[in-house]
C-alpha positions as CSV (number, residue, x, y, z in Angstrom):
1,X,89.4,-92.4,98.9
2,X,89.2,-90.9,102.1
3,X,91.8,-88.9,102.1
4,X,90.4,-87.4,98.8
5,X,87.1,-86.6,100.3
6,X,89.0,-85.1,103.2
7,X,91.3,-82.6,101.1
8,X,87.5,-81.8,99.5
9,X,86.2,-80.8,102.4
10,X,89.2,-78.7,103.2
11,X,89.2,-77.0,100.1
12,X,85.7,-76.2,100.8
13,X,86.1,-74.6,103.7
14,X,89.1,-72.8,102.7
15,X,87.5,-71.4,99.9
16,X,84.1,-70.4,101.3
17,X,83.0,-67.7,104.0
18,X,79.7,-68.1,105.9
19,X,77.5,-65.2,106.5
20,X,75.6,-65.2,110.0
21,X,74.7,-61.9,111.2
22,X,73.0,-60.7,108.0
23,X,72.5,-64.0,106.0
24,X,71.4,-63.8,102.2
25,X,70.2,-66.2,99.3
26,X,71.9,-65.8,96.3
27,X,70.8,-67.4,93.3
28,X,74.6,-67.8,91.8
29,X,76.7,-70.4,92.6
30,X,78.1,-70.4,95.8
31,X,82.3,-69.8,95.7
32,X,84.3,-67.3,97.8
33,X,87.5,-66.1,97.4
34,X,90.5,-68.0,98.3
35,X,92.3,-64.8,99.0
36,X,89.7,-63.8,101.6
37,X,90.0,-67.3,103.5
38,X,93.9,-66.7,104.0
39,X,92.6,-64.3,106.5
40,X,89.5,-65.0,107.8
41,X,88.5,-67.7,110.0
42,X,86.1,-70.4,108.2
43,X,83.1,-69.7,110.6
44,X,83.3,-65.7,110.4
45,X,80.4,-63.7,110.1
46,X,80.4,-60.7,107.9
47,X,77.8,-58.0,107.2
48,X,77.0,-57.3,103.4
49,X,77.2,-54.3,102.1
50,X,73.0,-53.5,102.1
51,X,73.3,-51.3,99.1
52,X,74.8,-54.0,96.8
53,X,72.4,-56.4,98.6
54,X,69.4,-54.7,97.2
55,X,70.3,-54.1,93.7
56,X,71.6,-57.5,93.3
57,X,68.4,-58.9,94.9
58,X,69.6,-61.1,97.4
59,X,67.0,-62.3,99.9
60,X,67.0,-63.4,103.4
61,X,67.2,-67.5,103.8
62,X,62.9,-68.7,105.1
63,X,62.9,-70.3,108.0
64,X,64.3,-74.0,107.6
65,X,66.1,-73.2,104.8
66,X,69.9,-74.0,104.2
67,X,72.4,-71.0,104.2
68,X,73.8,-70.6,101.2
69,X,77.7,-69.2,100.7
70,X,77.8,-66.3,98.4
71,X,80.4,-66.1,95.5
72,X,82.4,-63.1,96.6
73,X,85.0,-63.1,94.2
74,X,82.7,-63.1,90.9
75,X,82.0,-59.7,89.3
76,X,77.8,-60.0,89.6
77,X,78.3,-59.7,93.4
78,X,81.3,-57.0,93.5
79,X,81.2,-54.5,96.4
80,X,79.4,-56.9,98.9
81,X,81.9,-56.4,101.6
82,X,82.5,-53.0,100.5
83,X,81.6,-50.0,103.5
84,X,78.2,-48.2,102.2
85,X,79.1,-44.7,101.3
86,X,77.6,-41.5,102.8
87,X,74.6,-40.9,100.9
88,X,74.1,-44.8,101.4
89,X,74.0,-44.2,105.3
90,X,71.5,-41.0,105.1
91,X,69.0,-43.0,103.4
92,X,69.9,-46.2,105.9
93,X,68.9,-43.6,108.7
94,X,65.7,-42.7,107.1
95,X,64.6,-46.1,106.7
96,X,65.4,-47.0,110.3
97,X,63.8,-43.6,111.8
98,X,67.2,-42.4,113.3
99,X,67.5,-38.6,113.3
100,X,70.5,-37.3,111.8
101,X,72.7,-35.0,114.4
102,X,72.5,-31.6,112.9
103,X,75.0,-28.7,113.6
104,X,72.3,-26.6,116.1
105,X,73.3,-23.9,118.4
106,X,72.1,-26.4,121.0
107,X,74.9,-28.7,119.6
108,X,77.5,-26.1,119.6
109,X,77.0,-24.9,123.4
110,X,74.9,-22.6,125.3
111,X,72.3,-21.9,127.9
112,X,70.3,-25.2,128.3
113,X,71.8,-27.0,125.5
114,X,73.6,-30.2,124.7
115,X,73.1,-31.0,128.3
116,X,69.6,-32.1,127.0
117,X,69.9,-32.3,123.4
118,X,68.4,-36.1,122.6
119,X,67.9,-37.3,118.7
120,X,64.6,-38.0,118.0
121,X,64.7,-41.9,119.0
122,X,62.4,-44.6,117.5
123,X,63.0,-47.5,119.6
124,X,64.8,-48.3,122.7
125,X,67.7,-49.5,121.5
126,X,67.9,-46.1,119.3
127,X,67.5,-44.4,122.5
128,X,70.5,-46.4,124.3
129,X,72.4,-45.8,121.6
130,X,71.3,-42.0,121.0
131,X,71.6,-41.1,124.8
132,X,75.5,-40.9,124.1
133,X,75.9,-40.2,120.6
134,X,77.5,-36.3,120.0
135,X,77.4,-35.6,124.1
136,X,80.6,-36.3,125.0
137,X,81.7,-33.3,126.3
138,X,79.2,-33.8,129.4
139,X,80.8,-37.5,130.1
140,X,83.4,-37.1,133.1
141,X,86.7,-38.8,132.9
142,X,85.9,-42.5,134.0
143,X,88.8,-42.8,136.4
144,X,86.8,-44.2,139.9
145,X,87.2,-47.4,141.2
146,X,84.4,-49.2,142.9
147,X,86.0,-49.0,146.5
148,X,86.1,-45.4,146.0
149,X,82.3,-45.3,145.3
150,X,81.7,-46.7,148.5
151,X,83.9,-44.0,149.9
152,X,81.7,-41.7,148.4
153,X,78.3,-43.3,149.6
154,X,79.5,-43.6,153.2
155,X,80.6,-40.0,153.4
156,X,77.3,-38.7,151.4
157,X,75.3,-40.7,153.6
158,X,76.4,-40.6,156.9
159,X,75.9,-36.8,158.0
160,X,74.8,-34.9,160.9
161,X,71.4,-36.5,160.3
162,X,72.0,-40.0,161.2
163,X,74.4,-39.1,164.3
164,X,72.6,-36.6,166.1
165,X,68.9,-37.9,165.1
166,X,68.5,-41.2,164.3
167,X,67.9,-41.8,168.1
168,X,64.7,-40.0,167.3
169,X,63.1,-43.4,166.0
170,X,63.7,-45.2,169.0
171,X,62.5,-42.7,171.3
172,X,59.3,-43.0,169.4
173,X,59.2,-46.8,168.4
174,X,60.7,-48.1,171.1
175,X,63.7,-50.4,170.5
176,X,62.1,-53.6,168.7
177,X,60.3,-51.3,166.2
178,X,62.6,-48.6,166.3
179,X,65.9,-50.9,165.6
180,X,64.0,-52.4,163.0
181,X,63.2,-49.4,161.0
182,X,66.7,-48.2,160.9
183,X,68.0,-51.9,159.8
184,X,65.1,-51.8,157.3
185,X,65.3,-48.5,155.5
186,X,68.7,-48.8,154.4
187,X,68.1,-51.8,152.2
188,X,65.1,-49.9,150.7
189,X,67.5,-47.3,149.9
190,X,70.0,-49.7,148.6
191,X,68.0,-51.2,146.4
192,X,66.4,-47.7,145.0
193,X,70.0,-47.0,143.7
194,X,70.3,-50.3,142.5
195,X,67.6,-49.7,140.2
196,X,69.2,-46.3,139.4
197,X,71.8,-48.1,138.1
198,X,70.1,-50.6,136.3
199,X,68.2,-47.4,134.1
200,X,71.7,-46.3,133.7
201,X,73.0,-49.4,132.1
202,X,70.0,-49.0,129.5
203,X,70.9,-45.2,129.0
204,X,74.7,-44.9,129.4
205,X,74.2,-40.9,128.4
206,X,71.9,-40.3,132.0
207,X,74.3,-38.7,134.1
208,X,72.1,-37.3,136.4
209,X,68.1,-37.7,137.2
210,X,67.3,-35.2,134.7
211,X,68.6,-37.0,131.9
212,X,67.1,-40.0,132.6
213,X,63.7,-38.9,132.8
214,X,64.1,-37.2,129.7
215,X,65.5,-40.4,128.3
216,X,62.7,-42.2,129.9
217,X,59.5,-40.0,128.9
218,X,61.3,-38.0,126.4
219,X,59.5,-35.0,127.9
220,X,61.6,-31.3,128.1
221,X,59.0,-30.4,131.0
222,X,59.8,-33.9,132.8
223,X,63.3,-33.1,132.5
224,X,63.5,-29.5,133.4
225,X,61.0,-30.0,136.6
226,X,63.4,-33.2,137.6
227,X,66.3,-30.9,137.2
228,X,65.1,-28.0,138.9
229,X,63.7,-30.2,142.1
230,X,67.0,-32.2,142.3
231,X,69.3,-29.2,142.3
232,X,67.0,-27.4,144.7
233,X,66.8,-30.5,147.1
234,X,70.8,-30.8,146.7
235,X,71.0,-27.0,147.7
236,X,68.6,-27.7,150.9
237,X,70.8,-30.3,151.7
238,X,73.9,-28.3,151.4
239,X,73.0,-25.5,153.4
240,X,71.7,-28.0,156.1
241,X,75.3,-29.3,156.4
242,X,77.0,-26.2,155.8
243,X,74.6,-24.9,159.1
244,X,75.7,-28.2,161.3
245,X,79.6,-27.9,160.3
246,X,79.5,-23.7,161.1
247,X,77.4,-24.8,164.6
248,X,80.4,-27.0,165.0
249,X,83.0,-24.2,165.3
250,X,80.6,-22.2,166.8
251,X,80.7,-24.8,169.8
252,X,84.5,-25.0,170.1
253,X,84.9,-21.4,170.1
254,X,82.1,-20.1,172.6
255,X,80.3,-21.6,175.6
256,X,76.9,-19.3,175.0
257,X,76.0,-21.4,171.4
258,X,72.6,-20.8,172.2
259,X,72.9,-16.9,172.1
260,X,73.6,-17.4,168.6
261,X,76.0,-14.1,168.3
262,X,77.9,-13.5,165.2
263,X,76.9,-17.1,163.6
264,X,76.5,-15.6,160.2
265,X,80.5,-15.0,160.8
266,X,81.0,-18.4,161.1
267,X,79.3,-19.8,158.2
268,X,81.2,-17.3,156.2
269,X,84.5,-18.5,157.9
270,X,83.1,-22.3,156.4
271,X,82.1,-21.0,153.0
272,X,85.5,-19.6,152.4
273,X,87.2,-22.8,153.2
274,X,84.3,-24.8,151.0
275,X,84.9,-22.6,148.1
276,X,88.7,-23.2,147.1
277,X,87.7,-27.0,147.2
278,X,84.4,-26.5,144.8
279,X,87.0,-26.2,142.2
280,X,88.1,-29.6,142.3
281,X,85.7,-30.3,138.9
282,X,85.4,-33.8,139.0
283,X,84.5,-37.0,142.3
284,X,87.2,-38.9,141.8
285,X,89.7,-35.4,143.0
286,X,88.1,-36.1,146.3
287,X,89.3,-39.8,147.6
288,X,91.6,-38.9,149.8
289,X,89.3,-35.8,151.2
290,X,86.8,-38.7,151.7
291,X,89.1,-41.2,153.6
292,X,90.4,-38.2,155.6
293,X,86.5,-37.0,156.1
294,X,85.2,-40.7,157.0
295,X,88.1,-41.6,159.5
296,X,87.0,-38.6,161.5
297,X,83.8,-39.4,161.6
298,X,84.4,-42.5,163.3
299,X,86.7,-40.6,165.9
300,X,84.0,-38.6,166.5
301,X,81.2,-41.3,166.9
302,X,83.5,-43.5,169.1
303,X,84.7,-40.5,171.4
304,X,81.0,-39.6,172.0
305,X,80.4,-43.3,173.0
306,X,82.9,-43.3,175.4
307,X,81.5,-39.8,177.1
308,X,77.9,-41.4,177.1
309,X,79.6,-44.4,178.6
310,X,81.8,-42.3,181.3
311,X,78.8,-40.5,182.7
312,X,76.6,-43.7,183.1
313,X,73.1,-44.5,182.9
314,X,70.8,-42.2,185.6
315,X,68.4,-44.4,187.3
316,X,65.4,-42.2,185.9
317,X,66.3,-43.0,182.8
318,X,63.5,-44.4,180.7
319,X,63.4,-46.9,177.5
320,X,60.8,-49.1,176.5
321,X,60.4,-51.9,173.9
322,X,57.4,-50.8,172.4
323,X,55.9,-47.6,171.0
324,X,55.8,-44.6,172.9
325,X,52.3,-43.7,172.2
326,X,52.0,-40.3,173.9
327,X,55.0,-39.0,172.1
328,X,53.9,-40.0,168.6
329,X,50.4,-38.0,169.3
330,X,52.7,-34.9,170.6
331,X,54.7,-35.4,167.4
332,X,51.7,-35.2,165.2
333,X,50.3,-31.7,166.8
334,X,50.5,-28.7,165.3
335,X,51.2,-26.2,168.2
336,X,54.8,-24.8,167.0
337,X,55.7,-23.0,170.6
338,X,56.2,-26.7,172.2
339,X,59.4,-28.3,171.5
340,X,58.5,-32.0,170.1
341,X,60.5,-34.6,168.3
342,X,59.8,-34.6,164.4
343,X,56.4,-35.7,163.1
344,X,56.5,-39.0,163.1
345,X,60.5,-39.1,162.5
346,X,59.4,-38.9,158.9
347,X,61.5,-35.8,158.2
348,X,64.1,-37.7,159.7
349,X,63.7,-40.7,157.4
350,X,63.6,-38.8,154.4
351,X,67.0,-36.8,155.4
352,X,69.2,-39.3,156.8
353,X,69.3,-42.0,154.4
354,X,68.8,-40.8,151.1
355,X,71.7,-40.5,148.5
356,X,70.2,-41.2,145.3
357,X,70.1,-37.4,143.8
358,X,73.5,-37.9,143.0
359,X,74.1,-41.5,142.2
360,X,74.3,-41.2,138.4
361,X,76.7,-38.5,138.8
362,X,79.0,-41.4,140.9
363,X,78.3,-44.1,138.3
364,X,79.3,-41.9,135.5
365,X,82.8,-41.4,136.7
366,X,83.4,-45.2,137.2
367,X,86.0,-47.3,135.2
368,X,83.8,-50.2,135.7
369,X,79.7,-49.4,136.2
370,X,79.2,-52.9,136.6
371,X,81.2,-53.0,140.0
372,X,78.3,-50.5,141.7
373,X,76.5,-52.9,142.8
374,X,79.5,-54.3,145.2
375,X,80.4,-50.7,146.1
376,X,77.0,-49.8,147.3
377,X,77.2,-52.9,149.3
378,X,80.1,-52.6,150.7
379,X,79.0,-49.2,152.6
380,X,76.7,-51.3,154.5
381,X,78.7,-52.6,157.8
382,X,79.9,-48.7,158.4
383,X,76.7,-47.1,157.5
384,X,75.1,-49.6,160.1
385,X,77.0,-49.4,162.7
386,X,77.3,-45.5,163.2
387,X,73.8,-45.3,162.8
388,X,72.8,-48.0,165.2
389,X,75.7,-47.2,167.3
390,X,75.0,-43.6,167.7
391,X,71.1,-44.5,168.3
392,X,71.7,-47.3,170.7
393,X,74.3,-45.6,173.1
394,X,72.0,-42.2,173.4
395,X,68.9,-43.9,174.1
396,X,70.1,-46.3,176.6
397,X,72.1,-44.0,178.2
398,X,70.0,-40.5,178.1
399,X,66.7,-42.2,177.7
400,X,63.8,-41.2,175.5
401,X,62.7,-37.9,177.2
402,X,66.4,-36.2,176.1
403,X,66.1,-38.3,172.8
404,X,63.0,-36.5,172.1
405,X,63.6,-33.0,173.6
406,X,66.9,-32.3,172.4
407,X,66.2,-30.7,168.7
408,X,69.3,-28.7,167.7
409,X,72.5,-30.0,166.8
410,X,74.2,-27.6,169.3
411,X,71.8,-28.9,172.2
412,X,73.1,-32.5,171.2
413,X,76.7,-31.6,171.7
414,X,76.1,-30.2,175.2
415,X,74.2,-33.2,176.1
416,X,77.1,-35.2,175.3
417,X,80.3,-33.4,176.1
418,X,78.6,-30.2,178.3
419,X,80.2,-31.6,181.4
420,X,83.2,-32.4,179.5
421,X,84.7,-29.1,178.0
422,X,88.4,-31.2,177.8
423,X,90.8,-31.6,175.2
424,X,89.1,-35.1,174.2
425,X,85.6,-33.3,173.6
426,X,87.5,-30.6,171.6
427,X,89.2,-32.8,169.4
428,X,85.6,-35.0,168.9
429,X,84.1,-31.5,167.6
430,X,87.1,-30.8,165.4
431,X,86.9,-34.5,163.6
432,X,83.1,-33.5,163.5
433,X,83.5,-30.5,161.7
434,X,86.0,-32.1,159.1
435,X,83.8,-34.6,158.5
436,X,80.9,-32.1,157.7
437,X,83.0,-30.1,155.2
438,X,83.7,-33.3,153.4
439,X,80.1,-34.2,153.4
440,X,79.7,-30.3,152.1
441,X,82.3,-30.9,149.3
442,X,80.6,-33.7,147.8
443,X,77.3,-32.0,147.6
444,X,78.9,-28.5,146.1
445,X,80.7,-30.1,143.6
446,X,77.5,-32.0,142.4
447,X,76.0,-28.8,142.1
448,X,78.6,-26.7,140.5
449,X,78.7,-29.3,138.1
450,X,75.1,-29.6,136.9
451,X,74.7,-25.6,136.7
452,X,78.2,-25.7,134.5
453,X,76.8,-28.2,132.2
454,X,73.7,-26.5,132.0
455,X,75.2,-22.7,131.5
456,X,78.2,-23.8,129.3
457,X,78.0,-27.8,128.8
458,X,80.9,-27.7,126.2
459,X,83.4,-26.0,128.5
460,X,82.4,-28.1,131.6
461,X,85.6,-30.7,131.0
462,X,87.8,-28.0,129.8
463,X,90.9,-26.6,131.5
464,X,90.8,-23.2,129.6
465,X,91.1,-20.1,131.7
466,X,87.3,-19.3,130.5
467,X,86.2,-22.6,131.9
468,X,87.9,-22.1,134.8
469,X,86.5,-18.7,135.4
470,X,83.0,-20.1,134.6
471,X,83.5,-22.7,137.4
472,X,84.7,-20.5,139.9
473,X,81.9,-17.9,139.4
474,X,79.3,-20.9,139.5
475,X,81.2,-22.2,142.5
476,X,80.7,-18.9,144.3
477,X,77.5,-18.5,143.1
478,X,76.6,-22.1,144.7
479,X,78.7,-21.6,147.9
480,X,77.1,-17.8,148.4
481,X,73.6,-19.7,148.3
482,X,73.9,-22.0,150.7
483,X,75.5,-19.1,153.4
484,X,72.5,-17.6,152.6
485,X,70.0,-20.7,152.9
486,X,71.8,-21.5,156.0
487,X,70.9,-18.5,157.9
488,X,67.3,-19.2,156.8
489,X,67.4,-22.4,158.0
490,X,68.5,-21.4,161.4
491,X,66.0,-18.7,161.7
492,X,63.3,-21.1,160.7
493,X,64.4,-23.3,163.5
């Protein structure tokens, strides 16, 4: 008797398929096809054809009711497992409020086109789906591992500002508060990048801040405003980095760098080196360059520490634990004729650690974006070593007066290597020049691709001659703009 009941139970399991994703109750007797049971597990969830469900009057089971097994073999329920037809899909889209993708000029490419084309979304879930639908042409290839992202973060964060000017915080705020600020500002920036990563998880199509603003606000005005502000900031940062790289070369070949003779020629030389490298369309192509750049940066920092320690600490050097109140008051005065530290070091704080402007572009190329937090946090040891090492050595050996008086990169170079124009100092400056070129390259590649997506998005990932010529023209514009802005920055300083 027990064997008979067990065989009946097995027979019942093999002849019925339960529907849990879209459970519906039928007025017919529950039976399923034995053919289906031979190929499908007994507890497999099936989604019924909504058109047939509506036609047959099947209703969702109420709370507390038992689930009913639907007869999939009976003639009355024929078609329940068939795929909806195209016209049925259209009616479903209309019912759900999801706009259908149309063949418009914006979707075919052109100025201000598919980079910003977004469906008319009704809910957050629809937005997360629609953000990537029909926009594959703007997505870069996913070829970057988490450790490569760490290299990007390090190379972009540690530019000239942290190495040359982080000591200003110690000169203004002393050992205690100055070191605390340098330590605390980095976690704040890490958290900002982490928040952008979380937003990108909701909107996978957001490969830039402009995209993200569009998805969050559904405002074209906000998107374009963000796009303009972000790209202007990237261009100004690129110009500043190019200017430092040119200053490095100027120091290497001339002892009268303060006179500024033929400075535009050195800028042009840096831009000529940068232009062909900018033809690398994607960030994953820069991995080797990032490794070389970071290695050169560490060599420069270590050699500069060596020279500072070799000269020793003069007896009249002044350092303090607390605030430098006099320097803080002078930093907020508006007399431009008197050289002084940055205003409360605010501009140093803004331009040193930030890297969030390009983090979405980097995440977009990751094989596994879920590993971004690990990549983000592993940059911490090198960033803090360079920041605290550069600032601490200069503050201890040169004092607060020199830390606040040297307001240009050339003056900083002279204070470290001025008395040691020898092979090791030249090697250090050559390494720093290579590092600054690596920093410039990340920004120039991101800016060039951003403008390419704006002008002709359909060819952004193409290898055709037209796409290559378009990118070359945009890259030339970006590098020329950096050259012009670099001259302007030097004149204003």
